[in-house]
C-alpha positions in Angstrom: 67.3 -3.6 13.1 69.8 -5.2 15.3 70.2 -4.2 19.6 72.9 -4.4 21.2 73.4 -3.0 24.4 70.2 -1.0 24.6 71.1 1.0 21.0 69.3 0.3 17.5 70.9 1.3 14.4 68.3 1.5 12.0 68.5 1.7 8.5 66.4 0.6 5.3 68.1 -2.5 4.3 67.2 -2.1 0.4 67.7 1.3 -1.3 66.1 1.8 -4.4 66.5 4.9 -7.3 64.0 6.3 -8.7 64.0 7.7 -12.2 61.0 9.6 -14.6 60.3 6.7 -16.8 60.8 3.0 -16.3 61.8 2.0 -19.4 64.9 4.3 -18.9 68.0 2.5 -20.9 70.8 1.1 -18.7 73.0 3.5 -21.1 71.2 6.8 -19.4 71.6 5.4 -16.4 75.2 5.3 -16.5 75.1 8.7 -17.9 72.4 9.9 -14.9 75.4 8.3 -12.1 78.2 9.6 -13.9 76.8 12.8 -13.8 76.3 12.6 -9.9 79.0 10.6 -8.8 80.8 12.0 -6.6 79.0 13.3 -3.3 76.1 12.0 -4.1 73.8 11.0 -1.2 71.6 7.6 -1.3 70.4 7.6 2.7 71.0 7.9 6.1 72.0 5.9 8.9 69.7 6.5 12.4 70.5 5.8 16.1 67.9 5.2 18.4 69.7 4.6 21.6 68.4 4.7 25.2 72.1 5.9 26.4 74.0 8.9 26.0 76.9 8.2 22.7 78.5 11.0 22.2 80.4 10.0 18.9 79.8 7.4 16.5 82.1 6.3 13.7 81.2 4.3 10.2 82.8 2.8 7.7 82.1 1.0 4.3 82.7 -2.2 3.4 82.8 -1.2 -0.1 85.0 1.5 -1.2 83.5 2.7 -4.1 80.4 4.4 -0.8 81.5 5.8 2.2 79.4 7.0 5.3 79.9 10.5 6.6 80.0 11.7 10.3 75.8 12.6 9.9 75.1 8.5 8.7 74.4 10.2 4.8 75.5 6.9 3.0 77.9 9.0 -0.7 79.4 7.4 -3.5 82.7 8.0 -3.7 83.6 5.7 -7.4 82.2 5.5 -10.5 78.8 3.1 -10.4 78.8 1.7 -13.8 77.1 -0.7 -13.5 72.9 -1.8 -11.2 71.6 -4.5 -12.9 72.0 -6.2 -9.8 71.6 -4.8 -6.5 74.7 -3.5 -5.0 74.9 -4.8 -0.9 77.8 -4.6 1.4 78.5 -4.0 4.8 77.9 -0.4 7.1 79.9 -0.6 10.9 79.5 2.0 13.2 81.8 1.9 16.7 81.3 4.2 19.3 84.2 7.1 20.4 85.8 5.0 23.0 85.4 1.8 21.4 83.2 0.0 23.8 80.5 -1.3 21.4 80.5 -2.3 17.8 77.3 -2.3 15.3 77.2 -4.1 12.1 74.5 -3.4 9.2 74.0 -4.2 5.8 73.1 -2.0 3.2 71.8 -3.4 -0.6 71.5 -0.5 -3.8 69.1 -1.4 -6.8 67.7 0.4 -9.9 64.5 2.4 -9.4 61.5 0.7 -12.5 64.1 -2.2 -12.3 63.0 -4.0 -9.7 61.6 -7.0 -11.9 64.2 -10.1 -10.9 65.7 -11.1 -14.3 65.1 -14.6 -15.6 67.0 -16.8 -13.2 70.2 -18.6 -14.8 69.8 -21.8 -13.4 73.3 -21.7 -13.2 73.5 -18.9 -11.6 71.3 -18.9 -8.2 71.0 -16.7 -5.5 72.2 -17.6 -2.6 70.9 -17.1 1.5 72.9 -18.2 4.2 71.3 -19.2 7.5 73.1 -15.7 9.9 76.0 -16.8 11.7 76.3 -14.9 15.1 80.1 -14.3 16.1 81.5 -13.3 20.0 85.2 -12.3 19.5 86.4 -10.4 22.9 90.1 -9.0 24.3 91.9 -8.5 27.1 89.9 -4.8 27.9 86.7 -6.8 27.9 85.7 -5.1 24.9 82.9 -6.9 22.7 81.8 -7.5 18.7 78.5 -8.9 17.4 78.4 -9.2 13.7 75.8 -10.9 11.9 75.8 -11.8 8.3 73.9 -11.0 5.1 70.7 -9.7 5.7 68.1 -11.5 3.7 67.0 -9.5 1.1 63.9 -10.0 -0.7 63.2 -12.0 -3.6 61.1 -10.8 -6.7 59.6 -12.5 -9.1 57.1 -11.1 -11.9 53.6 -12.0 -12.3 52.5 -14.0 -15.1 55.8 -15.5 -16.0 56.2 -18.5 -18.6 57.9 -21.0 -17.2 59.4 -23.3 -17.3 58.0 -24.4 -13.8 59.3 -25.2 -11.1 61.5 -22.0 -11.5 64.6 -21.9 -9.7 65.1 -18.6 -7.1 67.1 -19.0 -4.5 69.1 -21.7 -2.7 69.1 -21.9 1.6 72.4 -22.7 2.6 73.8 -23.5 6.3 76.9 -23.4 6.9 77.5 -26.7 8.6 76.2 -28.1 5.7 80.0 -29.6 5.9 80.2 -31.6 8.7 76.5 -32.7 8.7 73.9 -33.6 6.3 70.9 -31.3 6.5 67.3 -31.3 5.9 66.0 -27.9 4.5 62.8 -26.8 4.4 60.0 -24.3 4.2 56.6 -23.0 5.7 53.7 -20.7 5.4 51.1 -19.2 3.2 52.1 -20.6 -0.4 54.4 -23.5 0.6 51.9 -25.4 3.6 49.3 -23.2 4.1 46.8 -22.5 1.8 47.4 -21.5 -1.0 49.9 -24.6 -1.3 52.5 -26.2 -3.0 53.2 -22.9 -4.7 56.4 -23.0 -3.3 59.0 -26.2 -3.3 62.1 -26.7 -1.9 64.2 -29.6 -2.1 65.4 -30.4 1.2 69.2 -31.5 0.5 70.2 -28.5 -1.7 67.9 -25.8 -0.4 66.9 -24.5 -4.1 63.6 -22.9 -3.4 61.4 -22.7 -6.7 58.3 -21.3 -8.2 55.3 -24.6 -9.1 53.5 -22.0 -11.5 52.7 -18.0 -12.7 51.3 -15.4 -10.2 48.8 -13.2 -10.5 49.6 -10.3 -8.2 46.1 -9.0 -8.6 45.1 -12.4 -6.3 48.0 -12.0 -4.1 51.0 -9.3 -3.9 54.0 -11.3 -1.6 54.5 -14.2 0.4 55.4 -14.6 4.3 57.4 -17.6 4.2 60.4 -19.7 6.6 63.3 -21.1 6.1 64.2 -24.5 8.1 67.3 -26.1 8.5 67.4 -29.7 10.7 69.0 -33.0 11.1 68.5 -36.2 9.6 66.6 -36.7 13.2 64.4 -33.7 12.2 66.7 -31.6 15.6 66.7 -27.6 14.2 69.9 -27.1 13.7 69.6 -23.3 12.5 66.5 -20.3 13.3 64.4 -20.6 11.1 65.2 -17.0 8.6 61.9 -14.9 7.6 61.8 -15.5 3.4 59.7 -12.6 1.6 58.6 -12.8 -2.0 57.3 -9.8 -3.6 55.4 -10.2 -6.8 55.9 -7.9 -9.0 53.3 -6.1 -11.2 53.5 -6.8 -14.3 50.1 -4.4 -17.0 47.9 -7.7 -17.3 45.1 -5.5 -16.4 42.4 -2.9 -18.7 40.5 -0.4 -17.0 37.6 -0.6 -16.1 34.8 1.6 -16.2 32.5 2.0 -12.4 29.7 2.5 -15.0 29.3 1.6 -19.3 27.3 4.0 -19.9 27.2 7.4 -17.8 24.7 10.0 -17.3 24.9 14.1 -16.8 23.7 17.2 -17.2 24.5 20.9 -17.7 22.4 24.2 -19.2 22.2 25.4 -22.4 24.2 29.3 -22.7 26.7 27.4 -20.2 30.2 28.9 -19.6 33.3 27.4 -20.5 35.0 25.1 -18.0 31.0 24.5 -16.2 31.2 21.3 -14.8 28.9 18.5 -16.2 29.7 15.3 -14.9 32.6 12.7 -13.8 33.3 9.3 -15.2 35.6 6.8 -13.1 38.1 3.6 -14.2 39.6 1.6 -11.8 42.8 -0.5 -13.3 43.4 -3.2 -11.2 47.4 -3.4 -11.6 49.8 -1.8 -8.7 48.9 1.6 -8.7 51.7 3.2 -7.2 53.3 2.8 -10.9 52.4 3.2 -14.3 50.8 0.0 -15.0 47.3 1.2 -13.0 47.5 5.1 -13.6 45.0 6.0 -15.4 44.6 8.8 -17.6 41.6 10.3 -19.8 40.5 11.3 -22.6 37.6 12.1 -25.2 37.6 10.2 -28.6 35.0 11.4 -30.3 31.6 14.1 -30.0 27.9 13.3 -31.6 27.0 16.2 -33.0 29.1 18.1 -34.1 26.9 20.9 -33.0 28.8 24.0 -33.5 31.4 22.4 -33.2 33.1 18.6 -32.6 35.2 19.8 -29.4 32.6 21.2 -27.4 34.0 19.3 -24.0 36.8 18.6 -22.7 38.0 16.1 -20.1 40.5 16.3 -16.9 43.2 13.3 -17.6 43.8 12.7 -13.7 40.4 12.8 -12.2 37.6 12.6 -15.5 35.9 15.5 -14.3 33.8 15.9 -18.1 33.2 20.1 -18.3 32.7 22.3 -21.5 35.0 23.9 -23.0 33.5 26.1 -25.8 30.3 28.8 -26.2 27.2 27.7 -27.9 25.5 25.6 -26.4 21.6 25.6 -27.3 19.3 23.2 -26.4 16.8 23.8 -29.5 19.5 22.9 -31.6 21.1 19.9 -29.9 19.1 18.1 -26.7 22.0 15.7 -26.0 25.8 15.1 -26.8 26.8 11.3 -27.1 30.7 11.4 -25.7 32.9 8.7 -26.1 35.7 8.2 -22.9 38.6 6.0 -22.7 40.1 5.2 -20.0 43.9 4.4 -20.6 47.1 3.3 -17.4 50.8 3.1 -17.9 49.3 7.5 -17.7 48.2 7.6 -21.1 50.3 6.3 -23.6 48.7 4.6 -26.6 51.6 3.0 -27.2 52.1 0.7 -24.1 48.7 1.0 -22.5 45.9 -0.5 -21.8 42.7 0.9 -23.2 38.6 0.8 -22.1 36.1 3.1 -23.4 32.2 4.2 -21.9 30.0 6.6 -23.0 28.7 9.6 -21.4 25.6 10.8 -22.8 24.7 14.8 -21.5 22.1 15.8 -22.1 21.2 20.2 -22.2 18.4 21.6 -19.8 16.5 24.2 -20.8 16.1 27.7 -19.6 14.0 30.0 -20.8 15.7 31.7 -24.2 13.1 31.4 -26.0 9.8 33.9 -25.2 6.8 32.6 -26.8 5.7 34.1 -29.9 2.2 35.1 -31.5 1.8 33.2 -34.7 -0.3 36.5 -35.8 -0.3 39.8 -35.4 -4.1 39.7 -35.2 -6.8 37.2 -34.8 -10.7 37.4 -35.5 -13.4 35.5 -33.6 -17.7 36.5 -33.2 -20.1 35.0 -30.3 -23.9 35.3 -30.2 -25.0 37.6 -27.6 -26.2 36.5 -24.3 -23.5 33.0 -24.4 -21.3 32.0 -21.4 -18.6 29.3 -21.9 -18.3 29.4 -24.9 -15.0 29.5 -26.7 -14.3 33.2 -29.7 -11.0 32.7 -30.8 -8.2 30.4 -31.1 -4.4 32.5 -30.7 -1.8 30.8 -31.7 1.3 30.9 -29.9 5.2 28.9 -30.7 7.6 28.4 -28.1 11.1 26.9 -28.6 11.9 25.8 -24.9 11.1 22.7 -23.6 7.5 21.8 -24.0 5.1 21.5 -20.6 7.9 23.5 -18.1 7.8 26.8 -16.8 10.0 27.9 -19.3 7.7 27.5 -22.8 4.5 27.4 -20.5 2.1 30.3 -21.6 0.5 33.1 -19.9 -1.5 35.5 -21.4 -3.1 38.9 -20.1 -6.3 41.0 -21.8 -4.5 44.8 -21.8 -7.3 46.3 -23.3 -10.4 46.5 -25.4 -12.5 45.1 -22.3 -13.9 47.1 -19.4 -16.8 45.3 -18.4 -14.5 42.2 -18.2 -16.6 40.0 -20.5 -13.1 38.2 -22.0 -11.3 35.9 -20.3 -8.1 34.0 -21.5 -7.2 30.0 -20.6 -4.2 28.3 -22.0 -4.5 24.6 -23.4 -2.4 22.7 -21.2 -1.5 19.7 -24.2 -1.4 23.0 -27.2 0.1 26.0 -25.3 -2.9 28.5 -27.2 -5.1 31.1 -25.8 -9.1 30.0 -25.8 -10.6 33.1 -25.4 -13.6 32.7 -24.3 -16.8 34.9 -22.7 -17.1 34.9 -19.3 -19.9 37.8 -18.9 -23.1 37.9 -21.5 -22.7 40.7 -24.4 -25.5 42.6 -25.3 -25.7 43.1 -28.9 -27.5 46.4 -28.3 -25.1 48.3 -26.6 -22.0 46.8 -27.7 -21.5 45.0 -31.4 -17.5 44.6 -31.7 -15.1 44.3 -29.3 -11.7 45.0 -30.1 -9.2 43.4 -27.3 -5.4 44.3 -26.6 -3.8 40.4 -25.7 -0.1 40.1 -24.9 1.7 36.1 -24.0 4.7 36.0 -21.4 6.4 32.4 -20.5 5.6 31.1 -16.3 9.2 31.2 -15.7 11.3 35.2 -16.4 13.4 35.0 -19.7 16.4 34.3 -19.4 19.1 37.5 -18.9 22.0 38.3 -21.3 18.7 37.5 -24.1 18.6 40.3 -26.8 14.6 39.4 -27.7 11.3 41.3 -25.8 10.0 38.5 -22.8 6.4 38.2 -24.3 4.9 39.1 -27.8 1.6 40.9 -28.5 -1.7 40.2 -31.0 -4.7 42.5 -31.5 -8.6 40.1 -31.4 -10.7 41.9 -32.9 -14.6 39.9 -32.0 -17.8 40.2 -33.5 -21.3 40.3 -31.7 -24.2 38.3 -33.0 -28.0 39.6 -32.4 -30.2 36.6 -31.4 -33.9 37.4 -30.6 -33.4 37.6 -26.9 -36.4 36.9 -24.2 -38.6 39.6 -23.0 -36.8 40.9 -19.2 -39.8 42.1 -16.6 -37.9 45.2 -15.2 -39.6 44.9 -11.9 -38.4 41.4 -10.8 -39.5 40.1 -8.7 -42.7 42.5 -8.4 -43.6 43.7 -5.0 -47.0 44.3 -4.4 -48.8 44.9 -0.8 -52.4 43.9 0.2 -54.4 43.9 3.3 -55.9 40.2 3.4 -59.3 39.3 2.8 -59.1 40.9 -1.0 -62.3 40.3 -2.6 -62.2 38.8 -6.5 -61.8 40.8 -9.5 -59.9 42.6 -7.6 -56.5 44.4 -10.0 -53.8 44.2 -8.2 -51.1 45.3 -10.3 -49.7 45.7 -14.2 -46.7 42.9 -15.1 -45.9 44.3 -18.3 -42.2 43.2 -19.9 -39.7 44.8 -22.7 -38.6 43.6 -25.6 -34.7 43.7 -25.7 -34.4 43.5 -29.1 -35.4 47.2 -29.8 -34.5 47.3 -33.3 -37.5 45.1 -33.7 -40.8 45.3 -33.2 -42.0 42.0 -31.7 -45.1 41.6 -29.9 -45.2 39.5 -26.0 -48.0 37.2 -25.0 -48.5 36.9 -21.0 -49.4 33.2 -19.2 -49.5 32.3 -15.3 -46.8 29.9 -14.9 -47.3 29.4 -11.1 -50.5 29.8 -9.0 -50.6 27.4 -5.6 -54.1 29.4 -4.5 -55.1 29.8 -7.7 -55.8 33.1 -6.5 -54.5 35.2 -9.7 -55.0 35.3 -13.3 -53.1 37.7 -15.6 -54.2 39.7 -19.2 -52.2 38.1 -22.0 -51.7 41.6 -24.1 -50.8 44.2 -21.3 -50.0 42.1 -18.2 -52.7 43.2 -16.1 -52.7 40.8 -12.8 -56.4 40.6 -11.0 -57.8 38.4 -8.5 -59.6 35.8 -8.8 -60.8 34.5 -5.0 -60.2 36.3 -1.7 -56.4 36.1 -0.3 -56.3 35.2 2.8 -53.0 36.3 5.2 -53.7 32.8 6.9 -53.7 30.6 3.9 -51.2 27.3 4.2 -49.8 28.6 0.9 -48.4 31.6 1.9 -44.7 32.0 3.5 -43.8 34.7 6.3 -46.4 36.6 4.9 -45.7 36.4 1.1 -47.3 35.4 -1.4 -45.8 34.5 -4.8 -46.2 33.3 -7.7 -44.9 33.2 -11.4 -45.5 35.0 -15.1 -44.2 34.2 -18.2 -43.5 37.1 -21.1 -43.1 35.3 -24.8 -42.2 37.1 -27.9 -42.9 35.8 -31.6 -39.8 36.2 -33.1 -38.2 33.5 -34.7 -38.1 31.2 -32.1 -39.6 32.9 -29.7 -38.1 33.4 -26.9 -39.3 32.9 -23.4 -39.1 35.4 -20.2 -40.0 34.4 -16.4 -41.1 37.3 -13.6 -41.9 36.7 -10.6 -44.8 38.5 -8.0 -44.5 38.2 -4.4 -47.6 39.7 -2.9 -47.1 40.8 0.9 -50.8 40.5 2.5 -51.4 42.7 5.4 -53.1 41.0 8.4 -56.4 42.2 9.6 -58.3 40.9 12.2 -60.5 38.0 11.0 -59.5 35.6 13.8 -60.9 35.0 16.3 -58.8 33.2 19.4 -59.1 29.8 21.0 -58.1 28.3 24.1 -55.2 26.5 25.0 -55.3 23.5 26.2 -58.8 22.0 25.6 -58.2 19.6 28.5 -57.2 19.7 31.9 -56.6 17.5 34.7 -58.4 19.1 38.6 -58.2 17.9 42.4 -61.5 17.0 43.2 -60.2 19.6 47.0 -59.1 22.6 46.2 -55.6 22.7 48.8 -54.6 19.8 47.7 -53.5 19.4 43.2 -52.2 22.5 41.4 -54.4 25.5 39.5 -54.7 24.9 35.2 -52.7 27.4 33.6 -54.4 28.6 30.4 -53.5 29.9 27.2 -54.8 31.5 23.8 -54.1 30.7 20.0 -54.9 33.1 17.5 -53.7 32.9 13.5 -53.8 36.3 13.2 -50.6 38.6 13.6 -49.6 40.6 16.1 -51.7 43.1 16.9 -54.6 41.4 16.5 -53.2 39.0 18.6 -52.5 38.6 22.4 -52.6 39.9 24.6 -55.7 38.1 25.8 -58.5 38.5 28.3 -60.1 35.6 29.7 -63.1 35.2 31.9 -66.1 33.4 33.1 -69.6 33.4 31.0 -72.5 34.2 33.5 -74.3 31.4 32.0 -74.3 28.7 33.3 -74.1 30.1 36.9 -72.2 27.0 37.9 -68.8 28.1 36.3 -68.7 30.8 38.1 -70.4 29.3 41.4 -67.4 25.9 41.1 -64.0 27.7 39.3 -62.5 31.4 39.2 -59.7 32.6 36.9 -57.1 35.2 37.6 -54.5 36.6 35.1 -50.6 35.5 35.4 -49.7 38.1 32.1 -50.8 39.2 28.8 -50.9 35.8 27.4 -51.6 33.2 30.1 -54.8 33.3 33.3 -54.6 30.5 36.2 -58.0 28.7 36.3 -59.0 27.1 40.2 -61.0 25.4 42.5 -63.3 28.2 43.8 -65.1 26.4 46.4 -63.0 24.0 48.8 -64.6 20.1 47.5 -65.8 19.6 43.8 -66.8 16.0 42.9 -65.1 13.4 40.6 -66.3 13.6 37.3 -66.2 15.5 34.4 -66.4 18.9 33.5 -67.5 20.8 30.7 -66.5 25.3 31.8 -67.3 27.4 29.1 -64.1 30.3 29.2 -64.7 33.6 27.2 -61.5 34.8 25.2 -61.1 38.6 23.3 -57.8 39.3 21.5 -56.4 42.8 20.9 -57.8 43.4 17.6 -59.1 46.6 16.3 -62.1 45.5 17.0 -61.3 43.0 19.2 -63.1 39.7 18.6 -63.7 36.8 21.0 -64.2 33.2 21.7 -66.3 30.8 24.2 -64.3 27.7 24.3 -65.4 24.5 26.2 -62.7 23.4 29.0 -62.6 20.1 29.7 -61.4 19.8 33.2 -61.4 16.0 34.6 -62.0 16.4 38.6 -60.7 13.0 40.7 -59.2 12.3 44.1 -55.7 13.0 45.0 -53.1 12.3 46.7 -50.6 14.3 49.8 -48.5 15.3 46.7 -51.2 16.5 44.2 -51.8 13.7 42.0 -55.3 11.7 40.7 -55.0 8.2 42.1 -56.1 5.0 40.3 -59.1 4.7 41.3 -60.7 7.9 41.0 -58.6 8.5 37.0 -60.9 4.9 36.6 -63.7 6.7 37.8 -63.1 9.7 35.4 -63.3 7.9 32.8 -66.2 6.9 33.4 -65.8 3.0 34.2 -68.7 1.7 36.8 -68.5 -0.4 39.7 -70.3 -3.3 37.8 -67.9 -2.7 34.5 -65.0 -2.9 36.3 -66.6 -6.4 37.7 -66.9 -7.7 33.9 -63.8 -7.1 33.9 -62.7 -9.4 36.3 -64.9 -12.3 35.7 -63.6 -11.8 31.6 -59.8 -12.1 32.8 -60.4 -14.9 35.2 -62.3 -16.5 32.8 -59.4 -16.1 30.3 -56.8 -17.9 32.6 -59.0 -21.2 33.8 -59.2 -21.3 29.8 -54.9 -21.4 29.5 -54.7 -23.8 32.7 -57.1 -26.4 31.4 -55.8 -26.5 28.2 -52.1 -27.0 29.8 -53.8 -29.8 31.9 -55.4 -31.8 28.6 -52.3 -31.9 26.4 -50.1 -33.1 29.6 -52.5 -36.1 30.6 -52.2 -36.6 26.8 -48.4 -36.9 26.6 -49.0 -39.1 29.7 -51.6 -41.3 27.7 -48.9 -41.3 24.6 -46.7 -43.3 26.9 -48.3 -46.0 28.8 -47.7 -47.6 25.5 -44.2 -47.6 24.5 -43.1 -48.6 21.2 -40.7 -51.5 21.1 -38.2 -49.6 19.7 -37.0 -45.8 19.7 -38.8 -43.4 18.1 -36.1 -41.5 17.2 -34.9 -44.5 15.1 -38.5 -45.5 13.9 -38.0 -47.0 10.8 -41.0 -48.0 9.5 -41.3 -45.1 7.0 -38.5 -47.2 5.2 -40.5 -50.7 4.8 -40.2 -51.5 1.0 -42.0 -53.9 -1.1 -39.4 -55.7 -2.5 -41.2 -58.3 -5.1 -42.1 -55.0 -7.2 -39.6 -54.1 -9.7 -38.8 -50.6 -9.3 -40.8 -49.2 -7.3 -37.9 -48.2 -4.9 -38.4 -45.8 -1.9 -41.1 -43.3 -3.8 -43.8 -46.3 -2.9 -44.7 -44.9 0.1 -48.6 -46.5 0.6 -47.7 -49.1 2.7 -49.5 -52.2 3.3 -48.8 -53.5 6.5 -51.1 -56.6 6.7 -47.8 -58.2 4.3 -46.3 -58.6 8.1 -48.6 -61.1 8.4 -49.2 -64.8 7.1 -51.1 -65.9 4.1 -54.9 -66.9 4.6 -55.0 -68.8 1.6 -52.1 -72.2 1.2 -53.5 -73.1 -2.4 -50.9 -72.2 -4.4 -47.7 -74.2 -2.1 -51.3 -77.0 -2.3 -51.0 -77.5 -5.8 -47.8 -77.3 -6.3 -46.2 -80.7 -7.8 -43.9 -82.9 -6.5 -40.5 -83.3 -6.5 -37.4 -80.7 -4.2 -38.8 -77.8 -2.6 -37.5 -74.9 -1.8 -36.3 -75.0 1.3 -37.3 -71.0 2.3 -40.6 -72.0 1.2 -43.4 -73.2 4.1 -44.2 -77.0 4.8 -47.1 -77.9 4.2 -48.7 -79.7 7.6 -50.8 -77.4 10.3 -49.1 -76.1 12.1 -49.8 -73.0 14.7 -52.5 -70.5 14.6 -50.3 -66.5 14.3 -52.0 -63.7 15.2 -54.3 -62.4 12.9 -54.2 -58.4 12.7 -56.9 -56.4 11.0 -56.3 -54.7 7.8 -54.7 -51.3 8.5 -53.4 -52.4 12.1 -52.9 -48.5 14.3 -49.5 -47.9 13.8 -49.1 -48.0 17.6 -50.0 -51.0 18.0 -47.1 -52.9 15.9 -44.9 -53.3 18.8 -47.5 -55.8 20.0 -47.9 -57.7 17.4 -44.4 -58.1 16.2 -43.8 -59.4 20.3 -47.2 -61.9 19.4 -45.6 -62.9 16.7 -42.2 -64.0 17.8 -43.9 -65.8 20.9 -46.5 -68.2 18.2 -42.8 -68.5 15.8 -40.8 -70.1 19.1 -43.2 -72.3 19.6 -44.5 -73.6 16.0 -43.5 -77.0 15.7 -43.5 -76.5 11.8 -41.2 -73.3 12.0 -38.6 -73.3 9.1 -34.7 -73.9 10.2 -33.9 -70.9 8.4 -32.2 -67.6 9.4 -36.1 -65.5 8.8 -38.0 -66.6 11.4 -41.5 -65.7 8.7 -42.1 -65.6 4.9 -43.3 -62.1 5.2 -43.0 -62.1 1.5 -43.7 -65.0 -0.8 -43.8 -64.2 -3.9 -46.4 -66.9 -5.9 -46.1 -70.8 -7.2 -44.9 -69.6 -9.9 -41.9 -67.0 -9.3 -38.9 -67.2 -11.7 -36.4 -66.7 -9.5 -34.2 -69.8 -8.5 -33.9 -72.0 -5.1 -30.8 -70.9 -3.2 -31.1 -74.0 -1.2 -28.8 -76.0 -3.5 -25.9 -74.2 -2.4 -23.6 -76.2 0.2 -20.5 -75.0 2.2 -17.6 -74.6 0.5 -15.8 -76.0 4.1 -14.8 -79.2 4.2 -13.8 -80.6 7.5 -16.4 -81.6 10.9 -17.8 -78.3 12.5 -18.7 -77.9 16.0 -22.3 -76.6 15.9 -22.9 -77.3 19.9 -23.2 -73.3 20.1 -25.8 -73.4 18.6 -28.0 -74.5 21.2 -26.9 -70.9 23.3 -29.4 -69.3 20.8 -32.3 -70.1 22.6 -35.9 -71.4 21.7 -35.5 -69.8 18.3 -32.8 -72.3 16.7 -33.7 -75.2 19.0 -34.4 -76.9 15.4 -31.6 -76.1 13.6 -29.5 -77.4 17.2 -31.1 -80.7 16.3 -30.2 -81.0 12.9 -26.5 -80.0 12.9 -25.5 -80.6 16.5 -26.5 -84.1 16.8 -23.7 -85.8 17.6 -21.9 -88.0 15.0 -23.9 -91.4 14.6 -26.7 -89.0 12.9 
């Protein structure tokens, strides 16, 4: 593109002629050019301008080619060789001759884009563009450019030798001054570095190693020309290097194993799956164009070519009929992908496996293994399997196409049987769902039909179902006797005396064809009111039937009886008798409540509501009549009864005031039976003083309870005595605690370790010996064992045999609380004892005796050398006075 005077001329700097095949020989290409050598249009030269130019003329620098006024480029002569790109200049002028434009056209043969091996003797020369300015008297100017830099094509995977010279860069000024050349960009001084190098003196640019188009397809470099001082002598030029693709990559399938499926009986052309392979080579050339084919099919049933594949897309589809899952459930197809548009001679190939599963359709109806099946069942049995119907179905197991559905179409009007499908075997299990009776029907013939859950596929000539007959024989068994009416309801008035016949509860034997004897017995009789005759089943009473008995449930008494035949084995039937007892008025009413509370003054408080309870039911219960008897006379004098309704009445004081106390008021209650029954009940009424609200006061309640003044005083005195005893006990405990605190121990009770004092002169006792003798803390009373010791070196840890101060003597078993005082007294005596030994211990608390086998430690001496100052012993108190005199007496001692 060259911009001049606001106008742009656009061309394609390189034009390619693409033939049908890239491997067409040069001879065929020349023939092709001969046919079209005249008036062959290669390209069009177009203008984009901001000014209106009415007419533009073109001329070519190569006489073999011409440019028409519309910008089309044509071949004017016979073109015999295009092994090397043809390059020439096209010049455009406006009609006035004011503007001139130039561009470069390069023609190359399509399919022969690979640059031939670089001949070191014939290196392409690339020069830096030079601009020439020409003018005339009329002001005409011409802008001229040198050759447009064509792209550099380098084949990948070249074998060298390396470095391999590609082009030579040259500046027109190299004759006048010394020029240094360099290149920059990715592949030169940028990653990947040093792929291309240039000789700084000669300008020869070389490639240093084989290229891989799949890693990088092109490079953009810039060439620079400077003098020896680094001054830029030419504007940088752009170098475009294209890596020409070679067929060096095989097609790669996305998966090695593809899984697909197709329904059986599918029509030809049904799509199954699609496989995909990718080729890393250039997809715009035959190197990257992949073609698919099927290499093999396993198994070859019914024919070896059941499937086909689209060579361009890889879609696999059916090509033939006869796909049957029952014959072949899966096909294995080996698919090959080949580049170079599928050429087996030049292309690279790869394979993958396609697994095609044949999905099932219901093209096989179920078939029963037999037209007749046999079975037998005992009468009265339920839930037992009578017969097993076996069926065959070629479709895929455990699918709706295989699952069998059984139906009984005839021979079972009463619905005694049902057929359930075995989920594992698909067989039909004939099961009894309602008991059958041998005496009524000793055999059945069932008509059974079986079909699939799924409908049979269309176009199948077979029947969708299969049928068979099932003959079932009923076996006679000894049936239990049956009571015709069970439960049997009997109605009687209560109070029926003993030995009264209620009914005959006889059972029938269902085995009509066998004569058997039935015996009866009693199974359940909660109140033990009944008995039954063993032979005829007559039920009689053994006690009076009482409707008010707790064994009655809603006026009904229930008993259970057994009927046993003498069959083998015996069969037992059970029957229930329900006796409905009709109520009679045989229970007197009872007053409710039995106690009441009334204020002593009739103007206070509330009347007492009373009612009655009767074990009988209506009409032998309420309504009730309440009245006060004439005796005693105080009842009617002090009290009155008023009727509220049929079941309730009110009792209240007739007089204004009645002394507080407990009163027994007789009340006569009568029910509504025929004849009515009456009962005199006593109502205990507590009369007490009440407050303004009509509530009984506390004092009044106590008085009513029967406690006199003396009893109340006695209770209060007992309470005072109890409180006094508690107070005395608390004072005594505190005083005892205070006495204990007056003589505190030497150590805190929490730190008292007296329980851990041990007798170390005994071998083995340890802490298990808890029997301590506190007398061991005292001085021994006899010194004979010391006085009789022979002369010689004495142990310094023995007590000296001289008169010494008298230490306090305590009882053999002193009180534990006095240990503190005992220790203080002993310390005081030891401080004032001139014979006290100068050892660490104040007293010898545990003397082992004269015959001790323990060696003396008096011979041990300090291992330190040199003098030591013992004056600090004087600061330790009187108990260390002896030690201070011995060791701190001065240097002259």
